[in-house]
C-alpha positions as protocol buffer text, in pm:
chain_id: "A"
residue {
  index: 1
  type: UNK
  ca { x: -1402 y: -562 z: 6177 }
}
residue {
  index: 2
  type: UNK
  ca { x: -1395 y: -245 z: 6037 }
}
residue {
  index: 3
  type: UNK
  ca { x: -1065 y: -66 z: 6061 }
}
residue {
  index: 4
  type: UNK
  ca { x: -1119 y: 293 z: 6343 }
}
residue {
  index: 5
  type: UNK
  ca { x: -964 y: 537 z: 6180 }
}
residue {
  index: 6
  type: UNK
  ca { x: -936 y: 772 z: 6476 }
}
residue {
  index: 7
  type: UNK
  ca { x: -666 y: 541 z: 6645 }
}
residue {
  index: 8
  type: UNK
  ca { x: -457 y: 284 z: 6379 }
}
residue {
  index: 9
  type: UNK
  ca { x: -226 y: 411 z: 6148 }
}
residue {
  index: 10
  type: UNK
  ca { x: -334 y: 456 z: 5773 }
}
residue {
  index: 11
  type: UNK
  ca { x: -304 y: 184 z: 5582 }
}
residue {
  index: 12
  type: UNK
  ca { x: -26 y: 314 z: 5329 }
}
residue {
  index: 13
  type: UNK
  ca { x: -147 y: 118 z: 4952 }
}
residue {
  index: 14
  type: UNK
  ca { x: 168 y: 287 z: 4775 }
}
residue {
  index: 15
  type: UNK
  ca { x: 178 y: 200 z: 4409 }
}
residue {
  index: 16
  type: UNK
  ca { x: 248 y: 363 z: 4074 }
}
residue {
  index: 17
  type: UNK
  ca { x: -93 y: 419 z: 3855 }
}
residue {
  index: 18
  type: UNK
  ca { x: -208 y: 174 z: 3689 }
}
residue {
  index: 19
  type: UNK
  ca { x: -57 y: -144 z: 3931 }
}
residue {
  index: 20
  type: UNK
  ca { x: -446 y: -221 z: 4031 }
}
residue {
  index: 21
  type: UNK
  ca { x: -505 y: 63 z: 4227 }
}
residue {
  index: 22
  type: UNK
  ca { x: -906 y: 58 z: 4148 }
}
residue {
  index: 23
  type: UNK
  ca { x: -970 y: -318 z: 4160 }
}
residue {
  index: 24
  type: UNK
  ca { x: -758 y: -306 z: 4557 }
}
residue {
  index: 25
  type: UNK
  ca { x: -974 y: -40 z: 4634 }
}
residue {
  index: 26
  type: UNK
  ca { x: -1270 y: -133 z: 4558 }
}
residue {
  index: 27
  type: UNK
  ca { x: -1155 y: -502 z: 4756 }
}
residue {
  index: 28
  type: UNK
  ca { x: -1033 y: -308 z: 5060 }
}
residue {
  index: 29
  type: UNK
  ca { x: -1331 y: -120 z: 5120 }
}
residue {
  index: 30
  type: UNK
  ca { x: -1509 y: -472 z: 5122 }
}
residue {
  index: 31
  type: UNK
  ca { x: -1247 y: -550 z: 5375 }
}
residue {
  index: 32
  type: UNK
  ca { x: -1377 y: -216 z: 5611 }
}
residue {
  index: 33
  type: UNK
  ca { x: -1159 y: 10 z: 5422 }
}
residue {
  index: 34
  type: UNK
  ca { x: -1391 y: 241 z: 5312 }
}
residue {
  index: 35
  type: UNK
  ca { x: -1244 y: 594 z: 5210 }
}
residue {
  index: 36
  type: UNK
  ca { x: -885 y: 540 z: 5123 }
}
residue {
  index: 37
  type: UNK
  ca { x: -742 y: 902 z: 4984 }
}
residue {
  index: 38
  type: UNK
  ca { x: -624 y: 939 z: 4605 }
}
residue {
  index: 39
  type: UNK
  ca { x: -640 y: 1112 z: 4301 }
}
residue {
  index: 40
  type: UNK
  ca { x: -980 y: 1135 z: 4260 }
}
residue {
  index: 41
  type: UNK
  ca { x: -1010 y: 1361 z: 4570 }
}
residue {
  index: 42
  type: UNK
  ca { x: -775 y: 1626 z: 4376 }
}
residue {
  index: 43
  type: UNK
  ca { x: -943 y: 1568 z: 4051 }
}
residue {
  index: 44
  type: UNK
  ca { x: -1290 y: 1616 z: 4208 }
}
residue {
  index: 45
  type: UNK
  ca { x: -1208 y: 1946 z: 4307 }
}
residue {
  index: 46
  type: UNK
  ca { x: -1189 y: 1892 z: 4688 }
}
residue {
  index: 47
  type: UNK
  ca { x: -1140 y: 2204 z: 4906 }
}
residue {
  index: 48
  type: UNK
  ca { x: -738 y: 2279 z: 4936 }
}
residue {
  index: 49
  type: UNK
  ca { x: -686 y: 1909 z: 4801 }
}
residue {
  index: 50
  type: UNK
  ca { x: -466 y: 2060 z: 4513 }
}
residue {
  index: 51
  type: UNK
  ca { x: -313 y: 2313 z: 4723 }
}
residue {
  index: 52
  type: UNK
  ca { x: -157 y: 2059 z: 4947 }
}
residue {
  index: 53
  type: UNK
  ca { x: -16 y: 1875 z: 4690 }
}
residue {
  index: 54
  type: UNK
  ca { x: 116 y: 2118 z: 4511 }
}
residue {
  index: 55
  type: UNK
  ca { x: 306 y: 2296 z: 4773 }
}
residue {
  index: 56
  type: UNK
  ca { x: 450 y: 1931 z: 4876 }
}
residue {
  index: 57
  type: UNK
  ca { x: 536 y: 1866 z: 4525 }
}
residue {
  index: 58
  type: UNK
  ca { x: 706 y: 2239 z: 4526 }
}
residue {
  index: 59
  type: UNK
  ca { x: 910 y: 2148 z: 4882 }
}
residue {
  index: 60
  type: UNK
  ca { x: 1012 y: 1813 z: 4726 }
}
residue {
  index: 61
  type: UNK
  ca { x: 1188 y: 1956 z: 4384 }
}
residue {
  index: 62
  type: UNK
  ca { x: 1311 y: 2215 z: 4611 }
}
residue {
  index: 63
  type: UNK
  ca { x: 1507 y: 1903 z: 4764 }
}
residue {
  index: 64
  type: UNK
  ca { x: 1330 y: 1919 z: 5102 }
}
residue {
  index: 65
  type: UNK
  ca { x: 1020 y: 1705 z: 5262 }
}
residue {
  index: 66
  type: UNK
  ca { x: 648 y: 1706 z: 5096 }
}
residue {
  index: 67
  type: UNK
  ca { x: 538 y: 1733 z: 5454 }
}
residue {
  index: 68
  type: UNK
  ca { x: 525 y: 1669 z: 5788 }
}
residue {
  index: 69
  type: UNK
  ca { x: 307 y: 1467 z: 6054 }
}
residue {
  index: 70
  type: UNK
  ca { x: 79 y: 1708 z: 6162 }
}
residue {
  index: 71
  type: UNK
  ca { x: 21 y: 1849 z: 5794 }
}
residue {
  index: 72
  type: UNK
  ca { x: -44 y: 1532 z: 5646 }
}
residue {
  index: 73
  type: UNK
  ca { x: -231 y: 1348 z: 5937 }
}
residue {
  index: 74
  type: UNK
  ca { x: -490 y: 1711 z: 5915 }
}
residue {
  index: 75
  type: UNK
  ca { x: -518 y: 1620 z: 5546 }
}
residue {
  index: 76
  type: UNK
  ca { x: -648 y: 1230 z: 5648 }
}
residue {
  index: 77
  type: UNK
  ca { x: -853 y: 1274 z: 5918 }
}
residue {
  index: 78
  type: UNK
  ca { x: -1127 y: 1037 z: 5873 }
}
residue {
  index: 79
  type: UNK
  ca { x: -990 y: 867 z: 5578 }
}
residue {
  index: 80
  type: UNK
  ca { x: -857 y: 454 z: 5664 }
}
residue {
  index: 81
  type: UNK
  ca { x: -566 y: 576 z: 5473 }
}
residue {
  index: 82
  type: UNK
  ca { x: -395 y: 645 z: 5089 }
}
residue {
  index: 83
  type: UNK
  ca { x: -411 y: 433 z: 4744 }
}
residue {
  index: 84
  type: UNK
  ca { x: -157 y: 565 z: 4445 }
}
residue {
  index: 85
  type: UNK
  ca { x: -88 y: 883 z: 4363 }
}
residue {
  index: 86
  type: UNK
  ca { x: 0 y: 1138 z: 4425 }
}
residue {
  index: 87
  type: UNK
  ca { x: 60 y: 953 z: 4821 }
}
residue {
  index: 88
  type: UNK
  ca { x: 296 y: 712 z: 4585 }
}
residue {
  index: 89
  type: UNK
  ca { x: 532 y: 997 z: 4535 }
}
residue {
  index: 90
  type: UNK
  ca { x: 563 y: 1087 z: 4894 }
}
residue {
  index: 91
  type: UNK
  ca { x: 670 y: 722 z: 5071 }
}
residue {
  index: 92
  type: UNK
  ca { x: 966 y: 817 z: 5151 }
}
residue {
  index: 93
  type: UNK
  ca { x: 786 y: 1097 z: 5410 }
}
residue {
  index: 94
  type: UNK
  ca { x: 418 y: 858 z: 5473 }
}
residue {
  index: 95
  type: UNK
  ca { x: 659 y: 559 z: 5623 }
}
residue {
  index: 96
  type: UNK
  ca { x: 866 y: 833 z: 5819 }
}
residue {
  index: 97
  type: UNK
  ca { x: 532 y: 921 z: 5936 }
}
residue {
  index: 98
  type: UNK
  ca { x: 331 y: 635 z: 6013 }
}
residue {
  index: 99
  type: UNK
  ca { x: 648 y: 382 z: 6105 }
}
residue {
  index: 100
  type: UNK
  ca { x: 362 y: 191 z: 6220 }
}
residue {
  index: 101
  type: UNK
  ca { x: 151 y: 162 z: 5960 }
}
residue {
  index: 102
  type: UNK
  ca { x: 76 y: -124 z: 5724 }
}
residue {
  index: 103
  type: UNK
  ca { x: 177 y: -76 z: 5392 }
}
residue {
  index: 104
  type: UNK
  ca { x: 58 y: -236 z: 5065 }
}
residue {
  index: 105
  type: UNK
  ca { x: 328 y: -222 z: 4783 }
}
residue {
  index: 106
  type: UNK
  ca { x: 84 y: -333 z: 4449 }
}
residue {
  index: 107
  type: UNK
  ca { x: 300 y: -443 z: 4164 }
}
residue {
  index: 108
  type: UNK
  ca { x: 307 y: -569 z: 3833 }
}
residue {
  index: 109
  type: UNK
  ca { x: 531 y: -662 z: 3486 }
}
residue {
  index: 110
  type: UNK
  ca { x: 684 y: -290 z: 3416 }
}
residue {
  index: 111
  type: UNK
  ca { x: 662 y: -364 z: 3046 }
}
residue {
  index: 112
  type: UNK
  ca { x: 297 y: -363 z: 3090 }
}
residue {
  index: 113
  type: UNK
  ca { x: 298 y: -125 z: 3330 }
}
residue {
  index: 114
  type: UNK
  ca { x: 497 y: 80 z: 3143 }
}
residue {
  index: 115
  type: UNK
  ca { x: 252 y: 55 z: 2774 }
}
residue {
  index: 116
  type: UNK
  ca { x: -33 y: 157 z: 3020 }
}
residue {
  index: 117
  type: UNK
  ca { x: 71 y: 469 z: 3203 }
}
residue {
  index: 118
  type: UNK
  ca { x: 175 y: 573 z: 2850 }
}
residue {
  index: 119
  type: UNK
  ca { x: -183 y: 572 z: 2679 }
}
residue {
  index: 120
  type: UNK
  ca { x: -345 y: 682 z: 3049 }
}
residue {
  index: 121
  type: UNK
  ca { x: -193 y: 895 z: 3316 }
}
residue {
  index: 122
  type: UNK
  ca { x: 132 y: 981 z: 3083 }
}
residue {
  index: 123
  type: UNK
  ca { x: -157 y: 1186 z: 2831 }
}
residue {
  index: 124
  type: UNK
  ca { x: -359 y: 1220 z: 3060 }
}
residue {
  index: 125
  type: UNK
  ca { x: -77 y: 1548 z: 3222 }
}
residue {
  index: 126
  type: UNK
  ca { x: -119 y: 1712 z: 2819 }
}
residue {
  index: 127
  type: UNK
  ca { x: -406 y: 1579 z: 2789 }
}
residue {
  index: 128
  type: UNK
  ca { x: -579 y: 1882 z: 2528 }
}
residue {
  index: 129
  type: UNK
  ca { x: -914 y: 1877 z: 2672 }
}
residue {
  index: 130
  type: UNK
  ca { x: -783 y: 1948 z: 3066 }
}
residue {
  index: 131
  type: UNK
  ca { x: -601 y: 2195 z: 2886 }
}
residue {
  index: 132
  type: UNK
  ca { x: -827 y: 2400 z: 2739 }
}
residue {
  index: 133
  type: UNK
  ca { x: -1082 y: 2349 z: 3028 }
}
residue {
  index: 134
  type: UNK
  ca { x: -752 y: 2490 z: 3272 }
}
residue {
  index: 135
  type: UNK
  ca { x: -751 y: 2862 z: 3071 }
}
residue {
  index: 136
  type: UNK
  ca { x: -1148 y: 2923 z: 3270 }
}
residue {
  index: 137
  type: UNK
  ca { x: -1137 y: 2655 z: 3521 }
}
residue {
  index: 138
  type: UNK
  ca { x: -873 y: 2715 z: 3850 }
}
residue {
  index: 139
  type: UNK
  ca { x: -930 y: 2383 z: 3949 }
}
residue {
  index: 140
  type: UNK
  ca { x: -870 y: 2225 z: 3672 }
}
residue {
  index: 141
  type: UNK
  ca { x: -551 y: 2483 z: 3626 }
}
residue {
  index: 142
  type: UNK
  ca { x: -426 y: 2316 z: 3976 }
}
residue {
  index: 143
  type: UNK
  ca { x: -537 y: 1943 z: 3898 }
}
residue {
  index: 144
  type: UNK
  ca { x: -294 y: 1967 z: 3519 }
}
residue {
  index: 145
  type: UNK
  ca { x: -22 y: 2156 z: 3686 }
}
residue {
  index: 146
  type: UNK
  ca { x: 15 y: 1906 z: 3998 }
}
residue {
  index: 147
  type: UNK
  ca { x: -60 y: 1584 z: 3707 }
}
residue {
  index: 148
  type: UNK
  ca { x: 264 y: 1722 z: 3546 }
}
residue {
  index: 149
  type: UNK
  ca { x: 416 y: 1835 z: 3889 }
}
residue {
  index: 150
  type: UNK
  ca { x: 378 y: 1456 z: 4010 }
}
residue {
  index: 151
  type: UNK
  ca { x: 541 y: 1362 z: 3672 }
}
residue {
  index: 152
  type: UNK
  ca { x: 820 y: 1591 z: 3715 }
}
residue {
  index: 153
  type: UNK
  ca { x: 865 y: 1391 z: 4114 }
}
residue {
  index: 154
  type: UNK
  ca { x: 883 y: 1050 z: 4006 }
}
residue {
  index: 155
  type: UNK
  ca { x: 1015 y: 1007 z: 3668 }
}
residue {
  index: 156
  type: UNK
  ca { x: 1232 y: 1373 z: 3650 }
}
residue {
  index: 157
  type: UNK
  ca { x: 1005 y: 1483 z: 3338 }
}
residue {
  index: 158
  type: UNK
  ca { x: 1120 y: 1262 z: 3130 }
}
residue {
  index: 159
  type: UNK
  ca { x: 858 y: 919 z: 3197 }
}
residue {
  index: 160
  type: UNK
  ca { x: 896 y: 743 z: 2861 }
}
residue {
  index: 161
  type: UNK
  ca { x: 1274 y: 736 z: 2924 }
}
residue {
  index: 162
  type: UNK
  ca { x: 1269 y: 657 z: 3310 }
}
residue {
  index: 163
  type: UNK
  ca { x: 937 y: 505 z: 3425 }
}
residue {
  index: 164
  type: UNK
  ca { x: 1088 y: 244 z: 3405 }
}
residue {
  index: 165
  type: UNK
  ca { x: 1415 y: 292 z: 3648 }
}
residue {
  index: 166
  type: UNK
  ca { x: 1178 y: 454 z: 3853 }
}
residue {
  index: 167
  type: UNK
  ca { x: 952 y: 199 z: 3911 }
}
residue {
  index: 168
  type: UNK
  ca { x: 1192 y: -11 z: 3967 }
}
residue {
  index: 169
  type: UNK
  ca { x: 1352 y: 269 z: 4221 }
}
residue {
  index: 170
  type: UNK
  ca { x: 992 y: 302 z: 4401 }
}
residue {
  index: 171
  type: UNK
  ca { x: 1024 y: -80 z: 4531 }
}
residue {
  index: 172
  type: UNK
  ca { x: 1358 y: -36 z: 4630 }
}
residue {
  index: 173
  type: UNK
  ca { x: 1289 y: 264 z: 4851 }
}
residue {
  index: 174
  type: UNK
  ca { x: 956 y: 52 z: 4992 }
}
residue {
  index: 175
  type: UNK
  ca { x: 1136 y: -268 z: 5085 }
}
residue {
  index: 176
  type: UNK
  ca { x: 1435 y: -88 z: 5190 }
}
residue {
  index: 177
  type: UNK
  ca { x: 1251 y: 105 z: 5462 }
}
residue {
  index: 178
  type: UNK
  ca { x: 939 y: -57 z: 5570 }
}
residue {
  index: 179
  type: UNK
  ca { x: 993 y: -425 z: 5796 }
}
residue {
  index: 180
  type: UNK
  ca { x: 904 y: -692 z: 5649 }
}
residue {
  index: 181
  type: UNK
  ca { x: 642 y: -847 z: 5888 }
}
residue {
  index: 182
  type: UNK
  ca { x: 463 y: -442 z: 5767 }
}
residue {
  index: 183
  type: UNK
  ca { x: 452 y: -492 z: 5355 }
}
residue {
  index: 184
  type: UNK
  ca { x: 266 y: -716 z: 5192 }
}
residue {
  index: 185
  type: UNK
  ca { x: 388 y: -697 z: 4794 }
}
residue {
  index: 186
  type: UNK
  ca { x: 93 y: -798 z: 4605 }
}
residue {
  index: 187
  type: UNK
  ca { x: -48 y: -857 z: 4242 }
}
residue {
  index: 188
  type: UNK
  ca { x: -417 y: -809 z: 4204 }
}
residue {
  index: 189
  type: UNK
  ca { x: -385 y: -1158 z: 4043 }
}
residue {
  index: 190
  type: UNK
  ca { x: -291 y: -1332 z: 4362 }
}
residue {
  index: 191
  type: UNK
  ca { x: -699 y: -1246 z: 4491 }
}
residue {
  index: 192
  type: UNK
  ca { x: -866 y: -1202 z: 4853 }
}
residue {
  index: 193
  type: UNK
  ca { x: -571 y: -1481 z: 5026 }
}
residue {
  index: 194
  type: UNK
  ca { x: -327 y: -1237 z: 5058 }
}
residue {
  index: 195
  type: UNK
  ca { x: -466 y: -962 z: 5134 }
}
residue {
  index: 196
  type: UNK
  ca { x: -683 y: -1105 z: 5374 }
}
residue {
  index: 197
  type: UNK
  ca { x: -337 y: -1300 z: 5562 }
}
residue {
  index: 198
  type: UNK
  ca { x: -183 y: -935 z: 5531 }
}
residue {
  index: 199
  type: UNK
  ca { x: -459 y: -753 z: 5701 }
}
residue {
  index: 200
  type: UNK
  ca { x: -672 y: -980 z: 5937 }
}
residue {
  index: 201
  type: UNK
  ca { x: -937 y: -955 z: 5736 }
}
residue {
  index: 202
  type: UNK
  ca { x: -1178 y: -1256 z: 5669 }
}
residue {
  index: 203
  type: UNK
  ca { x: -1246 y: -1333 z: 5330 }
}
residue {
  index: 204
  type: UNK
  ca { x: -1548 y: -1229 z: 5136 }
}
residue {
  index: 205
  type: UNK
  ca { x: -1805 y: -1404 z: 4981 }
}
residue {
  index: 206
  type: UNK
  ca { x: -1777 y: -1225 z: 4669 }
}
residue {
  index: 207
  type: UNK
  ca { x: -1535 y: -1221 z: 4409 }
}
residue {
  index: 208
  type: UNK
  ca { x: -1300 y: -987 z: 4358 }
}
residue {
  index: 209
  type: UNK
  ca { x: -1317 y: -742 z: 4164 }
}
residue {
  index: 210
  type: UNK
  ca { x: -1146 y: -639 z: 3864 }
}
residue {
  index: 211
  type: UNK
  ca { x: -1165 y: -257 z: 3744 }
}
residue {
  index: 212
  type: UNK
  ca { x: -1014 y: 9 z: 3538 }
}
residue {
  index: 213
  type: UNK
  ca { x: -859 y: -69 z: 3264 }
}
residue {
  index: 214
  type: UNK
  ca { x: -737 y: 197 z: 2978 }
}
residue {
  index: 215
  type: UNK
  ca { x: -1111 y: 264 z: 2854 }
}
residue {
  index: 216
  type: UNK
  ca { x: -1254 y: 280 z: 3192 }
}
residue {
  index: 217
  type: UNK
  ca { x: -933 y: 520 z: 3283 }
}
residue {
  index: 218
  type: UNK
  ca { x: -1051 y: 776 z: 3024 }
}
residue {
  index: 219
  type: UNK
  ca { x: -1467 y: 750 z: 3098 }
}
residue {
  index: 220
  type: UNK
  ca { x: -1354 y: 942 z: 3449 }
}
residue {
  index: 221
  type: UNK
  ca { x: -1180 y: 1171 z: 3297 }
}
residue {
  index: 222
  type: UNK
  ca { x: -1448 y: 1260 z: 3071 }
}
residue {
  index: 223
  type: UNK
  ca { x: -1718 y: 1264 z: 3345 }
}
residue {
  index: 224
  type: UNK
  ca { x: -1505 y: 1463 z: 3578 }
}
residue {
  index: 225
  type: UNK
  ca { x: -1462 y: 1711 z: 3257 }
}
residue {
  index: 226
  type: UNK
  ca { x: -1791 y: 1749 z: 3117 }
}
residue {
  index: 227
  type: UNK
  ca { x: -1930 y: 1787 z: 3499 }
}
residue {
  index: 228
  type: UNK
  ca { x: -1652 y: 2152 z: 3511 }
}
residue {
  index: 229
  type: UNK
  ca { x: -1743 y: 2210 z: 3158 }
}
residue {
  index: 230
  type: UNK
  ca { x: -2132 y: 2230 z: 3240 }
}
residue {
  index: 231
  type: UNK
  ca { x: -2052 y: 2382 z: 3552 }
}
residue {
  index: 232
  type: UNK
  ca { x: -1857 y: 2630 z: 3406 }
}
residue {
  index: 233
  type: UNK
  ca { x: -2145 y: 2674 z: 3141 }
}
residue {
  index: 234
  type: UNK
  ca { x: -2379 y: 2753 z: 3418 }
}
residue {
  index: 235
  type: UNK
  ca { x: -2125 y: 3039 z: 3549 }
}
residue {
  index: 236
  type: UNK
  ca { x: -2082 y: 3171 z: 3218 }
}
residue {
  index: 237
  type: UNK
  ca { x: -2449 y: 3232 z: 3097 }
}
residue {
  index: 238
  type: UNK
  ca { x: -2533 y: 3564 z: 3259 }
}
residue {
  index: 239
  type: UNK
  ca { x: -2193 y: 3673 z: 3034 }
}
residue {
  index: 240
  type: UNK
  ca { x: -2298 y: 3571 z: 2768 }
}
residue {
  index: 241
  type: UNK
  ca { x: -2709 y: 3727 z: 2852 }
}
residue {
  index: 242
  type: UNK
  ca { x: -2499 y: 4105 z: 2915 }
}
residue {
  index: 243
  type: UNK
  ca { x: -2312 y: 4071 z: 2602 }
}
residue {
  index: 244
  type: UNK
  ca { x: -2620 y: 4207 z: 2417 }
}
residue {
  index: 245
  type: UNK
  ca { x: -2697 y: 4468 z: 2737 }
}
residue {
  index: 246
  type: UNK
  ca { x: -2330 y: 4635 z: 2639 }
}
residue {
  index: 247
  type: UNK
  ca { x: -2405 y: 4625 z: 2275 }
}
residue {
  index: 248
  type: UNK
  ca { x: -2757 y: 4814 z: 2287 }
}
residue {
  index: 249
  type: UNK
  ca { x: -2534 y: 5017 z: 2613 }
}
residue {
  index: 250
  type: UNK
  ca { x: -2275 y: 5074 z: 2316 }
}
residue {
  index: 251
  type: UNK
  ca { x: -2517 y: 5202 z: 2002 }
}
residue {
  index: 252
  type: UNK
  ca { x: -2797 y: 5437 z: 2283 }
}
residue {
  index: 253
  type: UNK
  ca { x: -2499 y: 5622 z: 2470 }
}
residue {
  index: 254
  type: UNK
  ca { x: -2207 y: 5647 z: 2261 }
}
residue {
  index: 255
  type: UNK
  ca { x: -1840 y: 5599 z: 2322 }
}
residue {
  index: 256
  type: UNK
  ca { x: -1851 y: 5624 z: 2724 }
}
residue {
  index: 257
  type: UNK
  ca { x: -2102 y: 5458 z: 2802 }
}
residue {
  index: 258
  type: UNK
  ca { x: -1978 y: 5224 z: 2561 }
}
residue {
  index: 259
  type: UNK
  ca { x: -1638 y: 5190 z: 2730 }
}
residue {
  index: 260
  type: UNK
  ca { x: -1883 y: 5124 z: 3086 }
}
residue {
  index: 261
  type: UNK
  ca { x: -2017 y: 4851 z: 2956 }
}
residue {
  index: 262
  type: UNK
  ca { x: -1697 y: 4657 z: 2864 }
}
residue {
  index: 263
  type: UNK
  ca { x: -1582 y: 4659 z: 3158 }
}
residue {
  index: 264
  type: UNK
  ca { x: -1875 y: 4535 z: 3368 }
}
residue {
  index: 265
  type: UNK
  ca { x: -1937 y: 4244 z: 3095 }
}
residue {
  index: 266
  type: UNK
  ca { x: -1467 y: 4238 z: 3121 }
}
residue {
  index: 267
  type: UNK
  ca { x: -1572 y: 4186 z: 3497 }
}
residue {
  index: 268
  type: UNK
  ca { x: -1844 y: 3925 z: 3483 }
}
residue {
  index: 269
  type: UNK
  ca { x: -1621 y: 3742 z: 3338 }
}
residue {
  index: 270
  type: UNK
  ca { x: -1391 y: 3785 z: 3520 }
}
residue {
  index: 271
  type: UNK
  ca { x: -1591 y: 3653 z: 3805 }
}
residue {
  index: 272
  type: UNK
  ca { x: -1639 y: 3407 z: 3605 }
}
residue {
  index: 273
  type: UNK
  ca { x: -1325 y: 3227 z: 3555 }
}
residue {
  index: 274
  type: UNK
  ca { x: -1230 y: 3292 z: 3844 }
}
C-alpha cells in the first residue's frame, strides 16, 4: 500500500548530506514514497523554493524558528515527506510540526562522512562555476546563498573543524526528541530488512539501490549548471544581436543617438540577467 500524503504525516528523512540519502530515496520510492522534498527542488529552480529556505535560514540565525506548521505544510503539499538537506537543518522544527511522523536518521562513519563532504557539498558552496553563474542568474545566486547559509546554520560556517561535532549533535537531537518507536537509525549497508519493517512495507524483489558517489554528485551539479548556462545563453542572444545595431547607430547618428543605443543595449542586458 502506498502512503497517502494528503492524510498521513510526512515521512522525515533527516540525515545530513552524504549519509546515503540518494540510495535511500530510491529505495523509498520503490516502497511507495515517490516524492520526497530535497535540495534538488531548490537546485532545479522550482518557484519560490529558495526564498522559503533563505527566509528560514535568516530566522534561525537570528535565534528564532525557521518556520511554523502552516508554512511547511504549504511547501510540502503533494510530497510524501522530506529528505536530508535543507530539511535536516531544521530537524527541531519538523519534529515539532509533525509529532506523529516516522523519522529516519541515516548514519555513517563520521570520518568517512567528513571526508566525503569536504570533496562534495562543502566544496559546492564555494564552487567557482556556480559563483560565475550567480553573477547573471538569479536562481543560481539564491541557490549559492542558500548553500552558504546552510553551512552557517549547520556548522557555524566552519565545517572543516565543526563538521564532526555538528553531526554528533544532530544525531543526539533526533534521539532526544523522537520517540524510539518512531525513529529508525539506519545505515545503507543494512539494505531492505530494517527499512521495510519500520515502514510496514513488503520487501521489493529488486536489489537495494546503490548510487551517488562523489563523481555522481559532481555530474549532477554540472548538469544543473549546464542547463542554466544554456538557458541564459539563449536569453542573451538578442542582446548579442543588438550590439552591432547599437554600434551602427553610434556611427550613423552621432553622440545623442549613440547614447540612446547604449541605453537600449544596457536595458536589454539587465532584462537578461534578472
